[in-house]
Residue frames relative to the residue before (quaternion, step in Angstrom):
aa qw qx qy qz dx dy dz
M 1.0000 0.0000 0.0000 0.0000 0.00 0.00 0.00
T 0.2935 -0.7530 0.5609 0.1795 3.65 -0.81 0.96
A 0.0129 -0.7699 0.6372 -0.0339 3.45 -1.14 0.89
M 0.4810 -0.6222 0.5252 0.3251 3.54 -1.32 0.41
A 0.0374 0.7997 -0.5968 0.0548 3.63 -0.98 0.85
P 0.6093 -0.2433 -0.7547 -0.0022 1.50 -2.12 1.38
A 0.5841 -0.6356 0.3865 0.3247 3.53 -1.09 0.70
D 0.6870 0.5172 -0.2909 0.4194 3.56 1.10 -0.57
R 0.5713 0.5866 -0.3663 0.4419 3.62 1.28 -0.08
D 0.1381 -0.8334 0.5346 0.0246 3.54 -0.77 1.13
F 0.6927 0.3901 -0.2944 0.5304 3.56 1.19 0.50
P 0.6157 -0.6109 0.3404 0.3630 3.63 -1.01 0.61
W 0.4394 -0.6443 0.5556 0.2884 3.49 -1.28 0.56
T 0.3485 -0.6990 0.5854 0.2172 3.49 -1.18 0.64
E 0.6469 -0.5128 0.3840 0.4137 3.53 -1.20 0.35
E 0.6363 0.5303 -0.3245 0.4567 3.56 1.04 -0.86
E 0.6718 0.4808 -0.3181 0.4652 3.65 0.93 -0.74
F 0.5960 0.5717 -0.3332 0.4549 3.52 1.14 -0.73
L 0.6945 0.4695 -0.2425 0.4883 3.56 0.91 -1.08
A 0.6373 0.5215 -0.3453 0.4502 3.68 1.07 -0.43
L 0.5138 0.6351 -0.4321 0.3820 3.54 1.26 -0.12
D 0.2689 -0.7947 0.4813 0.2539 3.53 1.40 -0.33
E 0.7123 -0.4349 0.3029 0.4602 3.61 -1.14 -0.31
I 0.0014 -0.7928 0.6069 -0.0560 3.47 -0.89 1.07
A 0.6479 -0.5557 0.3469 0.3885 3.62 -1.15 0.49
D 0.7050 0.4662 -0.3084 0.4366 3.67 0.86 -0.72
R 0.4680 -0.6071 0.5388 0.3495 3.55 -1.27 0.33
V 0.0460 0.8080 -0.5854 0.0481 3.56 -0.45 1.14
E 0.0959 -0.7888 0.6068 0.0214 3.52 -0.92 1.10
L 0.3320 -0.7258 0.5720 0.1893 3.58 -1.23 0.59
W 0.0052 0.8038 -0.5924 0.0534 3.54 -0.41 1.20
D 0.8266 -0.2672 0.1359 0.4763 3.55 -0.28 1.35
G 0.7995 -0.3114 0.1321 0.4964 3.54 0.86 1.07
D 0.6788 0.4340 -0.2879 0.5176 3.62 1.27 -0.25
L 0.3387 -0.6911 0.5907 0.2424 3.57 -1.10 0.71
R 0.1262 -0.7693 0.6232 0.0621 3.47 -1.04 0.86
V 0.1149 -0.8164 0.5645 0.0402 3.65 -0.48 1.12
S 0.1056 -0.7845 0.6103 0.0309 3.53 -0.91 0.98
A 0.5081 -0.6049 0.5178 0.3283 3.57 -1.12 0.63
S 0.5833 -0.5703 0.4153 0.4025 3.49 -1.12 0.36
P 0.5856 -0.6124 0.3885 0.3621 3.60 -1.08 0.83
T 0.5648 -0.5720 0.4642 0.3721 3.52 -1.25 0.43
P 0.6534 -0.4960 0.3737 0.4328 3.56 -1.29 0.28
W 0.5919 0.5668 -0.3673 0.4398 3.66 1.03 -0.63
H 0.6567 0.5099 -0.2862 0.4763 3.51 0.92 -1.10
Q 0.6956 0.4788 -0.2844 0.4539 3.63 0.78 -0.91
H 0.6392 0.5093 -0.3435 0.4626 3.55 1.07 -0.66
V 0.6493 0.4992 -0.3458 0.4578 3.58 0.88 -0.82
I 0.6495 0.5068 -0.3307 0.4604 3.69 0.90 -0.74
T 0.6272 0.5267 -0.3321 0.4678 3.59 0.99 -0.84
E 0.6938 0.4796 -0.2957 0.4484 3.60 0.79 -0.94
L 0.6644 0.4798 -0.3091 0.4825 3.53 1.09 -0.70
L 0.5908 0.5618 -0.3388 0.4697 3.54 1.09 -0.54
I 0.6456 0.5020 -0.2944 0.4945 3.52 0.98 -0.95
A 0.6823 0.5064 -0.2949 0.4372 3.59 0.90 -0.95
L 0.7477 0.3825 -0.1930 0.5073 3.60 1.11 -0.60
R 0.4761 0.7025 -0.4453 0.2855 3.55 1.09 -0.13
L 0.7347 0.4074 -0.2574 0.4775 3.60 0.70 -1.05
P 0.6359 0.5204 -0.3646 0.4380 3.62 0.88 -0.70
S 0.6323 0.5420 -0.3204 0.4514 3.53 1.14 -0.76
R 0.6551 0.5175 -0.2998 0.4616 3.57 0.92 -0.93
E 0.6340 0.5449 -0.3316 0.4373 3.55 1.05 -0.86
R 0.7348 0.3803 -0.2461 0.5048 3.60 1.11 -0.48
G 0.5377 -0.6362 0.3777 0.4044 3.59 1.37 0.21
L 0.5200 0.6088 -0.4100 0.4369 3.64 1.23 0.55
R 0.2781 -0.7184 0.6061 0.1980 3.54 -1.37 0.15
V 0.2364 -0.7329 0.6180 0.1584 3.53 -1.25 0.59
H 0.0572 -0.8114 0.5813 -0.0219 3.52 -0.93 0.98
S 0.2469 -0.7215 0.6122 0.2088 3.65 -1.15 0.47
A 0.8817 0.0563 -0.0453 0.4663 3.55 -1.21 0.75
I 0.3108 0.7241 -0.5632 0.2489 3.67 0.47 1.06
N 0.4971 -0.6052 0.5204 0.3404 3.54 -1.21 0.43
L 0.0068 -0.8054 0.5920 -0.0287 3.56 -0.58 1.14
R 0.2781 -0.7670 0.5604 0.1430 3.62 -0.76 1.23
L 0.2305 -0.7908 0.5585 0.0980 3.49 -0.55 1.25
K 0.7196 -0.1936 0.0991 0.6595 3.54 1.31 -0.57
P 0.7033 -0.4197 0.2944 0.4925 3.63 -1.16 0.12
N 0.8470 0.1002 -0.1497 0.5002 3.58 -0.97 0.97
R 0.6622 0.3814 -0.3482 0.5429 3.56 1.07 0.66
I 0.1476 0.7795 -0.5839 0.1723 3.54 -0.19 1.39
V 0.0548 -0.8248 0.5621 -0.0269 3.62 -0.59 1.14
I 0.3010 -0.7321 0.5792 0.1949 3.50 -1.28 0.31
P 0.1772 -0.7824 0.5887 0.0991 3.58 -0.13 1.29
D 0.5809 -0.5873 0.4199 0.3758 3.57 -1.15 0.57
L 0.7943 0.0198 0.0356 0.6061 3.58 1.11 -0.72
T 0.0283 -0.7988 0.6006 -0.0201 3.62 -0.92 0.94
I 0.1230 -0.7254 0.6647 0.1299 3.57 -1.03 0.72
T 0.0304 -0.8044 0.5916 -0.0455 3.53 -0.86 1.15
S 0.5042 -0.5479 0.5558 0.3697 3.39 -1.47 0.12
A 0.7889 -0.3043 0.1974 0.4960 3.65 -1.17 -0.16
I 0.0293 -0.7916 0.6103 -0.0018 3.60 -0.90 0.93
D 0.4573 -0.6074 0.5377 0.3645 3.48 -1.29 0.18
F 0.3616 -0.7799 0.4817 0.1701 3.51 -0.53 1.34
H 0.6355 0.5326 -0.3287 0.4521 3.64 1.25 -0.17
E 0.6086 0.5315 -0.3727 0.4562 3.56 1.17 -0.20
R 0.4807 -0.7044 0.4544 0.2573 3.56 -1.06 0.85
V 0.7647 0.2780 -0.1258 0.5675 3.52 1.28 -0.51
V 0.2519 -0.7745 0.5707 0.1052 3.54 -0.90 1.05
P 0.3880 -0.7200 0.5130 0.2606 3.68 -0.65 0.93
S 0.5516 -0.6808 0.3814 0.2946 3.56 -0.98 0.93
D 0.5660 0.5923 -0.4074 0.4035 3.59 1.17 -0.29
L 0.6526 0.5011 -0.3366 0.4579 3.58 1.23 -0.14
A 0.5542 0.5915 -0.3827 0.4433 3.54 1.40 -0.20
R 0.2195 -0.7664 0.5986 0.0776 3.51 -1.10 0.99
L 0.7752 -0.0170 0.0228 0.6311 3.58 1.18 -0.59
V 0.0617 -0.7562 0.6481 0.0659 3.51 -1.10 0.73
C 0.1414 -0.7877 0.5982 0.0403 3.56 -1.16 0.76
E 0.0592 -0.7463 0.6621 0.0334 3.50 -1.16 0.87
V 0.2680 -0.7060 0.6399 0.1425 3.43 -1.25 0.83
T 0.3601 -0.7574 0.5059 0.2015 3.57 -0.56 1.14
S 0.0376 -0.7307 0.6764 0.0846 3.51 -1.37 0.29
P 0.7113 -0.4646 0.2973 0.4356 3.53 -1.20 0.33
S 0.7166 0.4346 -0.2784 0.4692 3.64 0.94 -0.72
N 0.8239 0.2806 -0.1755 0.4600 3.73 0.98 -0.28
A 0.3037 0.8102 -0.4670 0.1822 3.55 1.40 0.07
A 0.6802 0.4873 -0.2845 0.4679 3.60 0.88 -1.00
T 0.6218 0.5402 -0.3424 0.4520 3.60 0.97 -0.79
D 0.7025 0.4666 -0.2766 0.4607 3.58 0.87 -0.97
R 0.7222 0.4606 -0.2609 0.4452 3.59 0.90 -0.87
V 0.7973 0.2805 -0.1481 0.5135 3.60 1.08 -0.53
L 0.7728 0.3515 -0.2419 0.4697 3.65 0.44 -1.02
K 0.6867 0.4649 -0.2997 0.4716 3.59 0.78 -0.86
M 0.6154 0.5470 -0.3406 0.4540 3.46 1.02 -0.81
H 0.6352 0.4944 -0.3122 0.5047 3.65 0.98 -0.81
Y 0.6625 0.5018 -0.3304 0.4474 3.62 0.76 -0.91
Y 0.6688 0.5127 -0.3061 0.4429 3.64 0.85 -0.96
A 0.6526 0.5093 -0.2999 0.4742 3.54 1.00 -1.03
E 0.6458 0.5353 -0.3127 0.4457 3.63 0.91 -0.89
A 0.6875 0.4710 -0.2574 0.4892 3.56 1.17 -0.74
G 0.4577 -0.7262 0.4018 0.3189 3.58 1.37 -0.06
I 0.3041 0.7306 -0.5392 0.2881 3.61 1.03 0.76
P 0.4267 -0.7783 0.3916 0.2424 3.55 -0.42 1.24
W 0.8277 0.1252 -0.0755 0.5419 3.62 0.97 -0.57
Y 0.0738 -0.7810 0.6199 0.0182 3.58 -1.09 0.84
L 0.1608 -0.7852 0.5978 0.0123 3.55 -0.88 1.19
V 0.0825 -0.7845 0.6140 0.0269 3.55 -0.81 0.98
V 0.1259 -0.7712 0.6205 0.0663 3.53 -0.83 1.01
E 0.3507 -0.7816 0.4835 0.1799 3.54 -0.65 1.21
H 0.5382 -0.6304 0.4648 0.3113 3.58 -0.96 0.86
V 0.8209 0.2121 -0.2728 0.4546 3.49 -1.24 0.91
T 0.7858 0.2977 -0.1853 0.5095 3.77 0.57 -0.90
A 0.2790 -0.7574 0.5163 0.2861 3.55 1.16 -0.63
G 0.1930 0.7711 -0.5644 0.2227 3.63 1.13 0.66
L 0.2526 -0.7635 0.5852 0.1037 3.60 -1.04 0.98
W 0.0183 -0.7570 0.6531 -0.0070 3.50 -1.10 1.02
L 0.1392 -0.8161 0.5608 0.0048 3.47 -0.53 1.29
Y 0.0906 -0.8097 0.5797 0.0136 3.57 -0.81 1.08
R 0.2309 -0.7547 0.6065 0.0965 3.61 -1.13 0.81
L 0.4082 -0.7153 0.5010 0.2661 3.52 -0.84 0.91
E 0.0321 -0.7601 0.6483 -0.0311 3.50 -0.88 1.10
G 0.8003 -0.0340 -0.0303 0.5979 3.57 -0.28 1.24
E 0.7954 -0.2545 0.2440 0.4929 3.49 -0.74 -1.22
K 0.7581 0.3306 -0.2048 0.5235 3.68 1.18 0.00
Y 0.5255 -0.6415 0.4713 0.3004 3.48 -1.29 0.32
E 0.1442 -0.7577 0.6292 0.0959 3.59 -1.02 0.76
L 0.5375 -0.6282 0.4536 0.3329 3.55 -1.00 0.81
D 0.1627 -0.8168 0.5506 0.0571 3.59 -0.77 1.03
G 0.7839 -0.1662 0.0978 0.5902 3.60 1.12 -0.62
V 0.1528 -0.7618 0.6275 0.0502 3.50 -1.33 0.70
A 0.0164 0.7814 -0.6238 0.0084 3.53 -1.10 0.74
E 0.1287 -0.7598 0.6362 0.0380 3.51 -0.77 1.17
Q 0.7638 -0.3336 0.2495 0.4931 3.62 -1.31 0.02
G 0.8093 0.2606 -0.2007 0.4865 3.58 -0.97 0.91
E 0.6605 0.4525 -0.2760 0.5318 3.60 1.35 -0.02
T 0.3164 -0.7249 0.5772 0.2031 3.60 -1.27 0.36
L 0.2516 -0.7069 0.6383 0.1722 3.57 -1.08 0.79
R 0.1716 -0.7729 0.6085 0.0538 3.59 -0.80 1.11
L 0.0671 -0.7622 0.6423 0.0448 3.53 -0.78 1.04
V 0.1502 -0.7575 0.6285 0.0930 3.47 -1.23 0.76
E 0.7669 0.1067 -0.0954 0.6256 3.56 1.24 -0.28
P 0.5647 -0.1977 -0.8010 -0.0188 1.57 -2.02 1.35
V 0.7328 0.2564 -0.2333 0.5856 3.62 1.25 0.06
T 0.4485 -0.6503 0.5301 0.3081 3.53 -1.28 0.20
A 0.2794 0.7584 -0.5402 0.2346 3.65 -0.50 1.03
E 0.2321 -0.7312 0.6266 0.1374 3.51 -1.38 0.56
I 0.0285 0.8279 -0.5596 0.0258 3.52 -0.75 0.99
R 0.2040 -0.7567 0.6123 0.1049 3.51 -0.89 1.02
P 0.5611 -0.6446 0.4168 0.3097 3.62 -0.83 1.08
E 0.6748 0.4980 -0.3062 0.4505 3.63 0.84 -0.85
S 0.6240 0.5348 -0.3780 0.4262 3.61 1.04 -0.30
L 0.6232 0.5326 -0.3284 0.4693 3.56 1.28 -0.26
L 0.6175 0.5975 -0.3415 0.3809 3.58 1.17 -0.46
P 0.5666 -0.5987 0.4416 0.3543 3.57 -1.23 0.58
């Protein structure tokens, strides 16, 4: 479940204050001055992301790209999110925050507590940041919904449910079957 934190603070957080938190156990994102704290993902969620990362690792390297799980991604000043998975061009591995112009694809795995955030708000944020591809993995079935940025919004590019294959040609070439992601 996502919550605003800390509850007793009545003024916005700056990016500098956010970064001063250093590494903490919770997933903390900065959304326009507000901190959003999420519980650690479930083992199911983590398994799906790991399998997806494995499926995209070699195709990413073949294109000179890298795939990462749970990195700090700066969409704009004072908006730093943590996508479940991100494919980027070359990044500085010593920097805590990756600029969004290096992201080629972001992926979110929905859960009952965040499905609307991933399908609406984060989709809008990623489009606004100009990230070319957005992949949504549906909770329980691992259905895959791939979106391509057209202008200022995402258009559906492909869908794969159980028994089907999602074929990516950009930013990497890969075929993914939803059932291959499941535990």
